[in-house]
C-alpha positions in Angstrom: -30.0 41.4 62.1 -31.6 40.7 58.8 -30.6 38.4 55.9 -29.0 41.1 54.0 -26.4 41.6 56.6 -23.9 39.6 54.8 -21.0 37.9 55.7 -17.7 37.2 54.0 -17.7 33.7 53.2 -14.3 32.8 54.9 -11.3 34.6 53.1 -13.0 35.1 50.3 -14.1 37.6 48.5 -17.8 36.4 48.3 -20.5 37.6 50.5 -23.4 35.6 52.0 -26.9 35.8 53.9 -26.7 34.8 57.5 -28.8 31.9 56.9 -28.3 29.7 53.7 -31.5 28.2 52.1 -31.4 24.6 52.1 -32.8 22.9 49.7 -33.0 19.6 50.6 -36.6 19.3 51.2 -37.8 20.7 47.7 -39.3 18.2 45.8 -41.7 15.4 46.9 -38.9 12.1 46.3 -39.1 10.0 49.4 -42.3 10.8 50.6 -40.9 13.6 53.5 -40.1 16.8 51.4 -42.0 19.4 49.9 -43.8 20.1 46.4 -42.5 22.6 43.7 -45.9 25.1 44.9 -44.8 25.2 48.2 -41.0 25.2 47.2 -41.2 28.3 45.4 -43.1 29.7 48.2 -40.5 29.4 50.2 -37.4 30.8 48.2 -39.4 33.5 47.0 -40.2 34.2 50.6 -35.9 33.8 51.2 -35.1 36.2 48.8 -37.9 38.8 49.7 -36.2 39.2 52.8 -32.7 39.8 51.7 -31.4 36.4 51.5 -28.7 35.9 48.5 -27.5 32.1 49.1 -28.9 28.4 48.5 -27.3 25.4 48.5 -28.6 22.1 47.6 -27.4 18.4 46.0 -26.9 16.5 43.0 -29.0 13.7 44.6 -31.5 15.8 47.3 -34.5 14.5 46.1 -33.3 12.5 43.3 -32.2 15.4 41.3 -35.8 17.4 41.6 -34.2 19.9 44.1 -31.8 21.0 41.6 -34.7 20.9 38.6 -36.9 23.2 40.8 -34.3 25.6 41.8 -33.5 25.6 37.9 -37.0 26.0 36.4 -37.3 28.5 39.2 -33.8 31.0 38.3 -35.1 30.1 34.4 -38.9 31.8 35.3 -36.8 34.6 36.6 -34.3 36.1 34.5 -31.6 38.3 36.0 -31.4 36.1 39.2 -29.1 33.9 38.8 -26.2 36.2 38.4 -27.4 37.8 41.9 -27.8 34.5 43.8 -25.3 32.8 45.4 -25.6 29.2 44.3 -24.2 26.0 46.0 -24.5 22.7 45.2 -22.5 19.1 46.2 -21.2 15.7 43.9 -20.7 13.0 44.9 -23.7 11.4 45.1 -24.6 8.6 42.5 -27.9 8.8 40.5 -26.9 6.2 37.6 -26.9 2.5 40.5 -25.0 0.1 38.7 -22.5 2.7 37.0 -19.1 2.4 39.4 -18.2 5.7 37.9 -21.5 7.3 38.3 -20.7 8.9 41.8 -17.6 9.5 44.0 -14.8 12.4 43.6 -12.6 10.9 40.3 -12.2 13.1 37.3 -14.8 11.3 35.2 -17.1 11.5 37.9 -16.7 14.8 39.0 -17.0 16.0 35.2 -20.2 14.1 34.5 -22.0 15.4 38.1 -21.5 19.0 37.6 -22.2 18.5 33.9 -25.3 17.3 35.1 -26.3 19.8 38.0 -25.6 22.4 35.2 -28.4 20.7 33.2 -30.8 20.9 35.8 -30.4 24.2 38.2 -30.4 25.9 34.0 -27.2 27.7 34.5 -23.6 27.8 33.4 -21.5 27.8 36.7 -22.1 27.1 40.1 -20.8 29.7 42.7 -19.7 27.0 45.4 -19.0 23.4 44.6 -19.2 21.0 47.8 -16.9 17.3 47.7 -20.2 15.8 49.8 -17.8 12.9 51.4 -14.3 11.8 51.6 -14.0 9.4 48.4 -11.3 7.2 49.6 -11.0 5.5 46.6 -10.1 8.2 44.5 -6.4 10.1 44.8 -7.0 13.5 46.4 -4.6 15.2 43.8 -6.7 14.1 40.9 -9.8 15.0 42.5 -8.1 18.7 43.5 -6.7 18.9 40.0 -10.2 18.6 38.2 -11.8 20.9 40.5 -9.1 23.6 39.6 -9.5 23.2 36.0 -13.0 23.5 36.4 -12.6 27.1 38.3 -10.2 27.8 35.8 -12.9 27.2 32.9 -15.5 29.1 34.5 -17.8 26.2 35.6 -17.3 26.5 39.3 -15.9 30.0 41.5 -15.2 28.4 44.7 -14.8 24.5 46.2 -16.3 23.2 49.5 -15.9 20.3 51.6 -18.8 18.4 53.3 -18.8 15.9 56.0 -14.9 15.6 55.5 -12.6 14.7 58.2 -10.2 16.8 59.5 -7.0 15.6 58.5 -8.2 14.8 55.1 -9.5 18.4 55.1 -5.9 19.6 56.0 -4.0 17.6 53.6 -6.5 18.9 50.5 -5.9 22.5 51.9 -2.7 22.3 52.3 -1.7 20.5 48.7 -3.9 22.8 47.1 -2.3 25.8 48.3 1.8 24.3 47.7 0.5 23.9 44.2 -1.2 26.7 43.6 -4.5 24.9 43.0 -7.9 26.6 44.7 -7.8 25.9 48.1 -10.5 24.8 50.1 -13.0 27.9 50.9 -15.5 26.6 52.9 -16.8 23.7 55.7 -20.5 22.3 55.7 -20.4 20.0 58.6 -23.1 19.0 61.5 -23.3 21.4 64.0 -26.3 22.7 66.9 -26.3 22.1 70.4 -26.9 18.5 70.3 -23.6 17.4 67.6 -20.3 19.6 68.9 -17.9 17.5 68.5 -16.7 19.3 65.2 -15.5 21.7 68.1 -12.5 19.4 68.2 -10.9 20.0 65.3 -12.9 21.0 62.2 -13.4 24.3 63.5 -9.9 25.2 64.8 -8.7 23.7 61.2 -11.3 26.2 59.8 -10.3 29.1 61.8 -7.1 28.6 61.3 -7.2 28.4 57.5 -9.7 30.8 57.3 -12.6 28.7 55.7 -15.8 29.8 56.6 -18.0 26.9 58.3 -21.4 26.1 57.5 -23.5 24.0 60.4 -26.4 21.9 59.1 -28.8 20.3 61.0 -28.8 23.5 63.4 -32.0 21.6 65.1 -30.7 18.5 64.5 -33.3 17.0 62.6 -36.3 19.0 64.4 -35.3 17.5 67.9 -34.4 21.2 69.3 -37.5 22.9 67.9 -40.2 22.9 70.4 -41.5 19.6 69.3 -40.2 17.1 71.5 -40.5 17.2 75.7 -39.9 14.2 77.6 -44.0 13.9 78.5 -45.6 14.2 75.3 -45.0 12.6 71.7 -44.5 15.2 68.5 -47.3 16.4 66.5 -45.4 15.1 63.6 -45.3 11.6 64.6 -44.5 10.0 61.2 -41.3 11.7 61.0 -40.5 10.9 64.5 -41.0 7.5 63.3 -38.1 7.4 61.3 -35.7 9.7 63.2 -36.8 7.9 66.9 -36.3 10.1 69.8 -33.7 12.4 71.8 -32.0 10.3 74.3 -32.8 11.3 78.3 -29.4 13.9 77.6 -30.5 15.1 74.8 -33.6 16.0 77.0 -31.7 17.8 79.1 -30.4 19.6 76.8 -34.0 20.2 75.2 -35.3 21.5 78.4 -32.8 23.8 79.1 -33.4 25.9 75.8 -36.9 25.4 76.1 -36.5 27.2 79.6 -34.2 30.1 78.1 -36.8 29.8 75.1 -39.5 30.8 77.6 -37.5 33.3 79.6 -37.0 35.5 76.2 -40.4 35.2 74.5 -38.7 33.1 71.5 -39.1 30.2 70.2 -36.7 27.1 71.0 -36.2 27.0 67.5 -35.0 30.4 67.0 -33.0 30.2 70.5 -31.0 27.3 68.9 -30.2 29.1 65.7 -29.2 32.1 67.5 -27.0 29.9 69.0 -25.0 28.2 66.8 -25.2 31.5 64.3 -23.0 33.3 66.9 -20.5 30.1 67.7 -17.1 31.2 67.2 -15.7 30.5 63.2 -19.4 29.9 61.9 -19.9 32.2 58.4 -23.5 31.4 57.6 -26.1 28.6 59.0 -28.0 26.1 56.9 -31.5 26.4 57.6 -33.9 23.7 55.8 -37.4 24.7 56.2 -39.9 22.1 54.9 -43.0 25.1 55.1 -43.5 28.4 54.3 -44.3 28.4 58.3 -40.8 26.4 59.1 -39.2 29.4 57.0 -40.2 32.0 59.0 -40.0 30.2 62.4 -36.3 30.0 61.6 -35.7 33.4 59.7 -36.9 34.7 64.0 -33.5 33.5 65.0 -31.7 36.3 63.2 -34.2 38.8 66.3 -32.5 36.7 69.2 -30.1 38.0 71.2 -28.6 35.9 73.6 -27.0 37.0 77.2 -23.6 36.0 77.7 -25.1 34.4 81.0 -27.7 33.0 78.6 -25.5 31.6 76.4 -23.0 30.1 78.9 -26.1 27.9 80.6 -26.6 26.1 76.8 -22.4 25.8 76.6 -22.4 24.2 79.7 -25.1 21.8 79.2 -24.1 20.9 76.1 -20.6 20.8 76.3 -19.2 17.8 74.1 -16.9 15.0 75.5 -14.1 15.5 72.7 -11.5 13.1 71.0 -8.2 12.6 72.5 -6.1 14.8 72.9 -8.2 17.7 72.7 -8.9 18.0 77.0 -5.2 17.1 77.2 -4.1 20.0 75.0 -6.5 22.0 77.2 -6.0 21.3 81.1 -2.5 20.5 80.8 -0.7 22.5 78.0 0.1 26.0 79.0 0.9 24.3 82.9 3.2 22.4 81.1 4.7 24.9 78.5 5.5 27.2 81.1 6.3 25.0 84.3 5.6 27.6 87.1 7.0 30.1 85.4 4.9 33.7 85.4 3.9 34.9 81.8 1.8 37.8 81.1 1.4 38.3 84.9 0.2 35.2 85.6 1.2 31.6 87.2 0.9 28.9 85.2 0.3 26.6 88.9 2.9 24.0 87.8 5.5 23.8 90.4 7.4 20.4 88.6 9.5 19.1 85.8 9.5 16.3 83.8 13.2 14.6 83.8 13.6 11.2 81.5 10.3 10.5 82.1 10.4 11.3 85.6 8.2 13.9 87.9 9.9 15.7 90.0 
């Protein structure tokens, strides 16, 4: 598979690369990012491999991420319209201004105009709500976004890091009122973070939303740098992130075993696992160096056997919120109560009447 093996973003007509280039590290604010020259090399290499999907946010590296992308687009005429460009709103870049962030009409329009200036473009392809704004009426947020679609300033709407109940409510409200619906979800997802399988992924599959996992390597834990008996090479970054837990190391070691078995890096195997999960559209990669990008792209060439996938599935199986396990284990049995359906016996031989089990 290659970056130009494009996939549809949910039920929309938008086609994107299977790996989306996350630009969170573009810019050196905070000391952990990437300078302009290296950022541009990463972007150019991604494009040279056929990639067409780039994601950022208004507050990444204090706005530098958007500025780097904007300057690059301005220096390469004709590229902008060939690129699917995504950014996010919610983060307040104006300390002390109560209307500088969030999802109110004033905040959204102000943030969008600032992002358009930094990105040096007149429209955003995919505009993400970056968090759940508890203080703003949902109708206000959705109507504002729909107005911006009508005005041609954004093309599609996505939600990032929002609860399932809120996302479902927003999508349903938009459909009922004829507003722009939620096209895609951006959520953390990896072998070490699978809890979105409980509600968010089923919601996305049912509603036809694309799912874009972020942090598929769990902040580098799944990159191959971490071992129980040795410190990672990037000790400064590790000092901020901390070390994996014993349970996480169990998953890391299983991943390393399969990587060795097939002759690939742990990062490539972890990315392949995420990319092939049910409901996943395009996976976000956030390289800080050109070397990181090349290592991530290797994940497109890894093909796990059903047995290898089962090993990773089992060792990383999450504990999901109630009532997921009850629904899975008891739903079919209670529904059919011993009847044979499609040639299968349900295995239940009791009835529940008046709260009494018989």
